[in-house]
N, CA, C and O of each residue as an XYZ file, in Angstrom:
632
protein
N      12.174   -169.648     61.160
C      12.381   -168.439     60.009
C      13.114   -166.988     60.844
O      12.818   -166.394     61.881
N      13.838   -166.861     60.149
C      14.873   -165.528     60.554
C      14.016   -163.878     60.160
O      13.169   -163.797     59.269
N      14.362   -162.935     60.840
C      13.832   -161.835     60.529
C      13.959   -161.351     58.975
O      13.072   -160.652     58.486
N      15.147   -161.770     58.192
C      15.169   -161.516     56.982
C      13.552   -162.033     55.904
O      12.932   -161.462     55.007
N      13.415   -163.211     56.529
C      12.329   -164.123     55.820
C      11.162   -163.415     56.434
O      10.203   -163.280     55.674
N      11.035   -162.936     57.633
C      10.106   -161.957     58.178
C       9.576   -161.238     57.189
O       8.508   -161.182     56.579
N      10.697   -160.659     57.194
C      10.472   -159.335     56.515
C      10.234   -158.848     54.892
O       9.869   -157.751     54.470
N      10.551   -159.976     54.220
C      10.422   -160.467     52.590
C       8.899   -161.002     52.658
O       8.135   -160.758     51.725
N       8.470   -161.754     53.810
C       7.014   -162.009     53.640
C       6.133   -160.527     54.367
O       5.033   -160.161     53.953
N       6.571   -160.129     55.016
C       5.250   -158.524     55.634
C       5.545   -157.523     54.855
O       4.601   -156.734     54.813
N       6.604   -157.141     54.099
C       6.816   -155.658     53.376
C       6.195   -156.012     52.056
O       5.970   -155.000     51.392
N       5.775   -157.371     51.345
C       4.726   -157.098     50.293
C       3.689   -156.767     50.539
O       3.251   -155.737     50.025
N       2.960   -157.486     51.373
C       1.826   -157.522     51.983
C       1.313   -156.125     52.525
O       0.113   -155.861     52.442
N       2.115   -155.323     53.020
C       1.792   -154.070     53.313
C       2.036   -153.099     52.602
O       1.561   -151.987     52.831
N       2.989   -153.418     51.408
C       3.173   -152.619     50.293
C       1.771   -152.812     49.307
O       1.278   -151.858     48.705
N       1.369   -153.825     49.263
C       0.037   -154.054     48.429
C      -0.960   -153.510     49.163
O      -1.686   -152.707     48.576
N      -1.286   -153.869     50.876
C      -1.924   -152.995     51.426
C      -2.250   -151.499     51.142
O      -3.361   -151.190     50.712
N      -1.404   -150.682     51.350
C      -1.026   -149.481     50.958
C      -1.502   -149.001     49.324
O      -2.187   -148.003     49.102
N      -1.001   -149.904     48.300
C      -1.182   -149.736     46.959
C      -2.715   -149.965     46.859
O      -3.151   -149.041     46.173
N      -3.836   -150.878     47.281
C      -4.652   -150.797     47.018
C      -5.710   -150.031     47.773
O      -6.837   -149.991     47.280
N      -5.399   -149.241     49.247
C      -5.794   -148.183     49.667
C      -5.778   -146.805     49.108
O      -6.496   -145.832     49.337
N      -4.595   -147.013     48.178
C      -4.685   -145.340     47.533
C      -5.276   -145.961     46.038
O      -5.044   -145.068     45.224
N      -5.756   -146.794     45.528
C      -6.255   -146.999     44.465
C      -7.880   -146.845     44.886
O      -8.763   -146.219     44.300
N      -7.944   -147.622     46.078
C      -9.389   -147.465     46.405
C      -9.537   -145.771     46.445
O      -9.937   -145.374     45.351
N      -9.364   -144.888     47.225
C      -9.410   -143.848     47.492
C      -9.317   -143.078     46.385
O      -9.827   -141.963     46.489
N      -8.677   -143.429     45.084
C      -8.807   -142.789     43.764
C     -10.307   -142.797     43.414
O     -11.005   -141.812     43.172
N     -10.681   -144.124     43.434
C     -11.606   -144.565     42.656
C     -12.814   -143.841     43.440
O     -13.571   -143.233     42.683
N     -13.093   -143.795     44.614
C     -13.994   -143.475     45.683
C     -14.082   -142.145     44.900
O     -14.873   -142.118     43.958
N     -13.314   -140.970     45.200
C     -13.014   -139.921     45.000
C     -13.731   -139.477     43.308
O     -14.354   -138.425     43.167
N     -13.551   -140.267     42.371
C     -13.966   -140.186     41.070
C     -15.393   -140.362     41.265
O     -16.274   -139.662     40.765
N     -15.558   -141.440     42.099
C     -16.909   -141.943     41.908
C     -18.053   -140.934     42.788
O     -19.223   -140.842     42.416
N     -17.449   -140.117     44.152
C     -18.244   -139.009     44.770
C     -18.221   -137.633     43.885
O     -19.148   -136.877     44.176
N     -17.483   -137.238     43.025
C     -17.090   -136.455     42.299
C     -18.188   -136.572     41.028
O     -18.544   -135.516     40.505
N     -18.688   -137.753     40.562
C     -19.561   -138.271     39.339
C     -20.798   -137.971     39.865
O     -21.565   -137.158     39.348
N     -21.105   -138.809     41.221
C     -22.318   -138.658     41.726
C     -22.977   -137.111     42.233
O     -24.169   -136.823     42.338
N     -21.777   -136.239     42.503
C     -22.249   -135.022     42.727
C     -22.591   -134.204     41.228
O     -23.402   -133.293     41.056
N     -21.770   -134.796     40.315
C     -22.077   -133.888     38.939
C     -23.578   -134.712     38.572
O     -24.368   -133.988     37.965
N     -23.878   -135.567     38.747
C     -24.974   -136.117     38.421
C     -26.426   -135.328     39.269
O     -27.511   -134.944     38.834
N     -25.875   -135.328     40.508
C     -26.982   -134.759     41.333
C     -27.386   -133.162     40.644
O     -28.475   -132.730     40.266
N     -26.112   -132.564     40.663
C     -26.427   -131.092     40.564
C     -27.293   -131.055     38.837
O     -28.058   -130.111     38.641
N     -27.104   -132.071     37.739
C     -27.663   -132.229     36.745
C     -29.241   -132.649     36.720
O     -30.058   -132.162     35.939
N     -29.544   -133.688     37.762
C     -30.952   -134.026     38.169
C     -31.244   -132.867     38.509
O     -32.075   -132.397     37.731
N     -30.835   -131.900     39.631
C     -31.437   -130.465     40.103
C     -31.561   -129.320     39.071
O     -32.327   -128.364     39.188
N     -30.905   -129.488     38.284
C     -31.135   -128.312     36.876
C     -32.348   -128.734     36.019
O     -33.189   -127.966     35.553
N     -32.307   -130.063     35.884
C     -33.424   -130.557     34.870
C     -34.551   -130.852     35.295
O     -35.459   -131.058     34.490
N     -34.779   -130.952     36.792
C     -35.944   -130.733     37.539
C     -36.375   -129.101     37.386
O     -37.552   -128.769     37.247
N     -35.571   -128.401     37.418
C     -35.561   -126.818     37.847
C     -36.457   -126.615     36.569
O     -37.544   -126.045     36.476
N     -35.792   -127.162     35.731
C     -36.583   -126.635     33.936
C     -37.571   -127.006     34.244
O     -38.327   -126.069     34.500
N     -38.197   -128.373     34.418
C     -39.058   -128.964     34.331
C     -40.429   -128.584     35.237
O     -41.514   -129.047     34.885
N     -40.360   -128.027     35.997
C     -41.114   -126.967     36.900
C     -41.520   -126.138     36.369
O     -42.737   -126.040     36.215
N     -40.229   -124.778     35.651
C     -40.475   -123.942     34.885
C     -41.323   -124.309     33.618
O     -42.322   -123.643     33.346
N     -40.979   -125.226     32.946
C     -42.070   -125.777     31.919
C     -43.555   -125.975     32.089
O     -44.362   -125.798     31.176
N     -43.932   -126.431     33.559
C     -44.879   -126.698     33.815
C     -45.518   -125.577     34.333
O     -46.715   -125.596     34.623
N     -44.762   -124.543     34.479
C     -45.350   -123.349     35.363
C     -45.705   -122.232     34.042
O     -46.547   -121.338     34.126
N     -44.858   -122.517     32.831
C     -45.259   -121.942     31.895
C     -47.075   -122.641     31.027
O     -48.021   -121.992     30.580
N     -46.868   -124.054     31.117
C     -48.201   -124.374     30.669
C     -49.444   -124.593     31.390
O     -50.505   -125.183     31.184
N     -48.811   -123.760     32.492
C     -50.272   -123.431     33.517
C     -50.552   -122.297     33.240
O     -51.720   -122.224     32.858
N     -49.791   -120.908     33.251
C     -49.814   -119.785     32.684
C     -50.561   -119.763     31.249
O     -51.479   -118.946     31.187
N     -50.350   -120.421     30.250
C     -51.064   -120.819     29.129
C     -52.552   -120.971     29.353
O     -53.472   -120.276     28.923
N     -52.577   -122.237     30.268
C     -54.163   -122.547     30.239
C     -54.840   -121.415     31.173
O     -56.048   -121.299     30.966
N     -54.342   -120.619     32.089
C     -55.017   -119.761     32.655
C     -55.357   -118.709     31.743
O     -56.500   -118.260     31.829
N     -54.574   -118.229     30.879
C     -54.828   -117.262     29.610
C     -56.209   -117.711     29.107
O     -57.226   -117.028     29.223
N     -56.145   -118.942     28.529
C     -57.202   -119.609     27.602
C     -58.493   -119.548     28.387
O     -59.582   -119.209     27.924
N     -58.196   -119.981     29.842
C     -59.543   -119.867     30.514
C     -60.085   -118.338     30.680
O     -61.274   -118.159     30.946
N     -59.566   -117.699     30.586
C     -59.463   -115.855     30.737
C     -60.571   -115.515     29.513
O     -61.672   -114.965     29.494
N     -59.473   -116.290     28.245
C     -60.438   -115.905     27.096
C     -61.643   -116.243     26.978
O     -62.548   -115.456     26.702
N     -61.780   -117.477     27.181
C     -63.103   -118.527     27.372
C     -64.214   -117.636     28.230
O     -65.130   -116.915     27.835
N     -63.734   -118.000     29.640
C     -64.671   -117.735     30.757
C     -64.962   -115.954     30.940
O     -65.822   -115.419     31.639
N     -64.145   -115.436     30.241
C     -64.415   -113.801     30.654
C     -63.695   -112.770     29.476
O     -62.754   -112.035     29.774
N     -64.174   -112.819     28.352
C     -63.714   -112.490     27.200
C     -63.913   -110.906     27.320
O     -63.230   -110.242     26.540
N     -64.561   -110.375     27.988
C     -64.901   -108.842     28.344
C     -63.767   -108.412     29.054
O     -63.285   -107.286     28.932
N     -63.353   -109.254     29.763
C     -62.266   -108.652     30.962
C     -61.008   -108.082     30.404
O     -60.218   -108.944     30.789
N     -60.420   -107.369     29.872
C     -59.547   -106.795     29.218
C     -58.260   -106.698     30.238
O     -57.115   -107.046     29.949
N     -58.579   -106.297     31.158
C     -57.327   -106.208     32.651
C     -57.062   -107.570     32.959
O     -55.903   -107.979     33.023
N     -58.114   -108.356     33.169
C     -57.808   -109.927     33.773
C     -57.057   -110.494     32.773
O     -56.063   -111.048     33.241
N     -57.190   -110.613     30.956
C     -56.488   -110.947     30.094
C     -55.121   -110.406     30.394
O     -54.223   -111.159     30.771
N     -54.922   -108.957     30.215
C     -53.595   -108.563     30.264
C     -52.977   -109.134     31.251
O     -51.828   -109.504     31.009
N     -53.419   -109.330     32.356
C     -52.676   -109.852     33.692
C     -52.030   -111.424     33.221
O     -50.859   -111.793     33.127
N     -52.994   -111.970     33.038
C     -52.337   -113.476     32.733
C     -51.669   -113.506     31.200
O     -50.990   -114.472     30.854
N     -51.919   -112.352     30.291
C     -50.685   -112.541     29.310
C     -49.622   -112.079     29.922
O     -48.612   -112.607     29.457
N     -49.412   -111.376     30.706
C     -48.172   -110.756     31.220
C     -47.529   -112.323     32.222
O     -46.324   -112.570     32.271
N     -48.461   -113.104     32.844
C     -47.857   -114.052     33.415
C     -47.453   -114.717     32.610
O     -46.324   -115.101     32.916
N     -47.835   -115.144     31.542
C     -47.295   -115.887     30.468
C     -46.187   -115.485     29.957
O     -45.261   -116.295     29.997
N     -45.978   -114.376     29.441
C     -45.005   -113.544     29.005
C     -43.775   -113.403     29.953
O     -42.625   -113.267     29.535
N     -44.116   -113.447     31.231
C     -42.792   -113.584     32.079
C     -42.579   -114.800     32.937
O     -41.840   -114.779     33.921
N     -43.359   -116.041     32.470
C     -42.999   -116.998     32.502
C     -42.053   -117.633     31.608
O     -41.063   -118.268     31.972
N     -42.499   -117.376     30.161
C     -41.556   -118.091     29.380
C     -39.904   -117.199     29.396
O     -38.840   -117.733     29.084
N     -40.086   -115.650     29.874
C     -38.785   -115.125     30.023
C     -38.006   -115.942     30.759
O     -36.911   -116.431     30.479
N     -38.908   -116.082     32.068
C     -38.026   -116.983     33.159
C     -37.489   -118.502     32.644
O     -36.393   -118.957     32.972
N     -38.340   -119.117     31.884
C     -37.524   -120.110     31.504
C     -36.376   -119.896     30.569
O     -35.342   -120.549     30.712
N     -36.509   -119.031     29.639
C     -35.530   -118.893     28.841
C     -33.969   -118.425     29.571
O     -32.861   -118.839     29.229
N     -34.247   -117.567     30.526
C     -33.524   -117.301     31.136
C     -32.412   -118.381     31.922
O     -31.201   -118.410     32.139
N     -33.637   -119.255     32.208
C     -32.695   -120.375     33.252
C     -32.025   -120.935     32.244
O     -30.819   -120.925     32.491
N     -32.350   -121.551     30.937
C     -31.846   -121.928     30.105
C     -30.803   -121.563     29.761
O     -29.913   -122.394     29.583
N     -30.566   -120.151     29.550
C     -29.282   -119.777     29.227
C     -28.271   -120.013     30.297
O     -27.120   -120.418     30.136
N     -28.943   -119.662     31.556
C     -28.002   -119.730     32.544
C     -27.242   -121.311     32.521
O     -26.029   -121.460     32.371
N     -27.970   -122.139     32.655
C     -27.601   -123.640     32.475
C     -27.315   -124.238     31.313
O     -27.090   -125.447     31.374
N     -27.248   -123.522     29.899
C     -27.308   -124.312     29.202
C     -26.292   -125.575     28.772
O     -26.550   -126.588     28.121
N     -25.144   -125.164     29.333
C     -24.320   -126.712     29.511
C     -24.972   -127.923     30.044
O     -24.799   -128.974     29.428
N     -25.529   -127.915     30.859
C     -26.380   -129.059     31.562
C     -27.777   -129.266     30.539
O     -28.352   -130.336     30.341
N     -28.086   -128.117     30.044
C     -29.450   -128.710     29.552
C     -29.278   -128.852     27.653
O     -30.062   -128.562     26.750
N     -28.197   -129.299     27.648
C     -28.033   -129.473     25.926
C     -28.882   -130.307     25.320
O     -28.808   -130.235     24.093
N     -29.763   -131.172     25.786
C     -30.140   -131.722     25.345
C     -31.419   -131.209     24.803
O     -32.084   -131.963     24.093
N     -31.916   -129.787     25.104
C     -33.160   -129.232     24.676
C     -32.475   -127.721     24.366
O     -32.882   -126.623     24.745
N     -31.300   -128.046     23.550
C     -31.120   -126.585     22.558
C     -31.904   -126.619     21.939
O     -32.829   -125.993     22.456
N     -32.207   -127.073     20.877
C     -32.793   -127.058     19.507
C     -34.232   -126.659     19.834
O     -34.765   -125.837     19.089
N     -34.972   -127.194     20.954
C     -36.036   -126.704     21.051
C     -36.433   -125.276     21.819
O     -37.444   -124.584     21.703
N     -35.184   -125.094     22.691
C     -34.948   -123.616     22.962
C     -34.606   -122.397     22.172
O     -35.081   -121.264     22.246
N     -33.836   -122.799     21.533
C     -33.287   -121.752     20.488
C     -34.573   -121.504     19.931
O     -34.935   -120.328     19.930
N     -35.553   -122.598     19.327
C     -36.529   -122.419     18.699
C     -37.576   -121.498     19.529
O     -38.112   -120.485     19.080
N     -37.721   -121.909     20.513
C     -38.709   -121.005     21.663
C     -38.499   -119.856     21.851
O     -39.412   -119.032     21.907
N     -36.941   -119.486     22.022
C     -36.587   -117.754     21.914
C     -36.627   -117.172     20.647
O     -36.895   -115.973     20.563
N     -36.402   -117.829     19.653
C     -36.555   -117.346     18.144
C     -37.897   -116.928     18.067
O     -37.988   -115.783     17.625
N     -39.142   -117.547     18.390
C     -40.363   -117.500     18.439
C     -40.694   -116.539     19.392
O     -41.447   -115.700     18.899
N     -40.401   -116.304     20.686
C     -40.565   -115.535     21.638
C     -40.040   -114.002     21.077
O     -40.683   -112.982     21.321
N     -38.923   -114.005     20.383
C     -38.597   -112.827     20.049
C     -39.029   -112.216     19.095
O     -39.052   -110.986     19.073
N     -39.596   -113.214     17.803
C     -40.745   -112.626     17.125
C     -42.076   -112.152     18.045
O     -42.210   -110.955     18.302
N     -42.786   -112.870     18.397
C     -43.708   -112.490     19.226
C     -43.841   -111.222     19.831
O     -44.822   -110.502     19.641
N     -42.506   -110.806     20.843
C     -42.588   -109.806     21.436
C     -42.365   -108.493     20.670
O     -42.715   -107.368     21.028
N     -41.725   -108.841     19.561
C     -41.191   -107.803     18.387
C     -42.807   -107.381     17.325
O     -43.043   -106.359     16.681
N     -43.522   -108.430     17.485
C     -45.172   -108.345     16.747
C     -45.764   -107.577     17.740
O     -46.081   -106.449     17.363
N     -46.020   -107.864     18.953
C     -47.090   -107.168     19.871
C     -46.430   -105.917     19.948
O     -47.159   -105.102     19.381
N     -45.171   -105.242     20.471
C     -44.781   -104.194     20.247
C     -44.922   -102.785     19.233
O     -44.782   -101.562     19.243
N     -45.291   -103.894     18.401
C     -45.465   -103.084     16.779
C     -47.130   -102.786     16.689
O     -47.604   -101.794     16.135
N     -47.910   -103.842     17.343
C     -49.034   -103.684     17.045
C     -49.684   -103.249     18.318
O     -50.286   -104.190     18.835
N     -49.771   -102.006     19.074
C     -50.174   -101.850     20.488
C     -52.141   -102.212     20.202
O     -52.889   -102.886     20.909
N     -52.395   -101.588     19.146
C     -53.940   -101.783     19.015
C     -54.197   -103.189     18.115
O     -53.279   -103.469     17.345
N     -55.308   -104.060     18.136
C     -55.174   -104.992     17.422
C     -56.074   -105.400     16.619
O     -56.841   -106.104     17.275
N     -56.352   -105.348     15.702
C     -57.096   -105.832     14.787
C     -57.415   -107.602     14.355
O     -56.724   -108.469     14.890
N     -58.248   -107.886     13.597
C     -58.682   -108.949     13.564
C     -57.697   -110.144     13.009
O     -57.807   -111.360     13.166
N     -56.739   -109.420     12.337
C     -55.595   -110.023     11.627
C     -54.367   -110.273     12.294
O     -53.620   -111.249     12.218
N     -54.253   -108.900     13.169
C     -53.078   -109.011     14.251
C     -53.166   -109.858     15.257
O     -52.214   -110.481     15.727
N     -54.746   -109.935     15.767
C     -55.001   -110.988     16.945
C     -54.741   -112.383     16.256
O     -54.260   -113.255     16.980
N     -54.942   -112.620     15.249
C     -54.965   -113.799     14.788
C     -53.455   -114.410     14.955
O     -53.026   -115.509     15.305
N     -52.786   -113.048     14.494
C     -50.968   -113.568     14.402
C     -50.627   -113.457     15.721
O     -49.417   -113.630     15.867
N     -51.200   -113.240     16.720
C     -50.614   -113.134     17.870
C     -51.334   -114.784     18.353
O     -50.716   -115.637     18.990
N     -52.201   -114.862     18.050
C     -52.767   -116.064     18.788
C     -51.789   -117.459     18.090
O     -51.394   -118.490     18.635
N     -51.660   -117.062     16.976
C     -50.729   -118.283     16.450
C     -49.087   -118.099     17.199
O     -48.603   -119.075     17.772
N     -48.531   -117.146     17.149
C     -47.320   -116.990     18.459
C     -47.519   -117.662     19.566
O     -46.876   -118.690     19.778
N     -48.326   -117.251     20.340
C     -48.544   -117.988     21.299
C     -49.009   -119.576     21.440
O     -48.672   -120.361     22.327
N     -49.844   -119.808     20.358
C     -49.678   -121.271     20.000
C     -48.488   -121.874     19.950
O     -48.295   -122.894     20.612
N     -47.660   -121.411     19.274
C     -46.648   -122.182     18.896
C     -45.633   -122.116     19.941
O     -44.799   -123.020     19.992
N     -45.596   -121.048     20.874
C     -44.993   -120.997     22.122
C     -45.456   -121.968     22.856
O     -44.595   -122.614     23.452
N     -46.541   -122.278     23.004
C     -47.204   -123.292     23.902
C     -47.118   -124.769     23.284
O     -47.312   -125.768     23.977
N     -46.772   -124.822     21.751
C     -46.625   -126.234     21.692
C     -45.044   -126.374     21.914
O     -44.855   -127.416     22.540
N     -43.917   -125.762     21.655
C     -42.544   -125.886     22.116
C     -42.427   -125.956     23.445
O     -41.494   -126.594     23.934
N     -43.280   -125.365     24.169
C     -43.012   -125.856     25.594
C     -43.575   -127.198     26.000
O     -43.025   -127.846     26.890
N     -44.699   -127.654     25.352
C     -45.228   -128.776     25.291
C     -44.196   -129.907     25.147
O     -43.937   -130.853     25.890
N     -43.667   -129.510     23.921
C     -42.694   -130.510     23.296
C     -41.248   -130.298     24.250
O     -40.393   -131.172     24.110
N     -41.061   -129.556     24.877
C     -39.925   -129.513     25.833
C     -40.090   -130.474     27.135
O     -39.183   -131.232     27.478
N     -41.203   -130.387     27.762
C     -41.531   -130.828     28.801
C     -41.859   -132.606     28.658
O     -41.630   -133.435     29.539
N     -42.504   -132.898     27.170
C     -42.207   -134.267     27.082
C     -41.007   -134.952     27.010
O     -40.786   -136.009     27.600
N     -39.999   -134.190     26.083
C     -38.842   -134.636     26.148
C     -38.292   -134.947     27.543
O     -37.516   -135.896     27.645
N     -38.589   -134.309     28.512
C     -38.208   -134.271     29.986
C     -38.447   -135.760     30.228
O     -37.571   -136.594     30.457
N     -39.882   -135.990     30.136
C     -40.553   -137.256     30.526
C     -40.131   -138.445     30.193
O     -40.055   -139.482     30.852
N     -39.796   -138.143     28.842
C     -38.969   -139.283     28.193
C     -37.630   -139.933     28.499
O     -37.292   -141.107     28.348
N     -37.014   -138.992     28.920
C     -35.637   -139.343     29.544
C     -35.723   -139.347     31.059
O     -34.755   -139.197     31.805
N     -37.217   -139.568     31.509
C     -37.009   -140.212     32.921
C     -36.662   -141.599     33.261
O     -36.538   -141.933     34.439
C-alpha cells in the first residue's frame, strides 16, 4: 500500500472519531444540564413539602391547644401565631419558586386568597363573639384543607 492509500484509510477513521467525540460531548453536557435542573426542581419540591408538613403540624398543635387547654389564651395565641407564620412562610416560598412549582398554582392561589381574607377578618375583629369565632374557625379549617390538598398532590407525584 502506498502512502496515499494509508492517508485515504486513516483520515476518515480519525475524522469520524473526532465527530463522534464532539457529538458525545454535546449530548453529555445536555444530559448533565437536565440532571442538574431536575435535581434543583426535586429540592424545591421537597422543601415545599416540608413546609406543608410544618403547617399541618402547626395546625394540629393549634387544635390540641384548643382541646387540651381551652382556658390558656396565651398558649392559643402562640400556636395561632406559629400557624400564621407557617402559612406565610409557605406562601413566600411558593412565590419565590413559583416557576418550578407551577403544578401547585391553583391550590396555592386559593390558599393565598383565603389567607388574605382570614388575616383581614382577624384584624377587623379584634374581640371575638361566637359568630366571628365560628367564621375564624371556618377560615382556619379551609386553610388546613388546602394545605392537605397540596401535600396529597405532592405525594401523588412521587
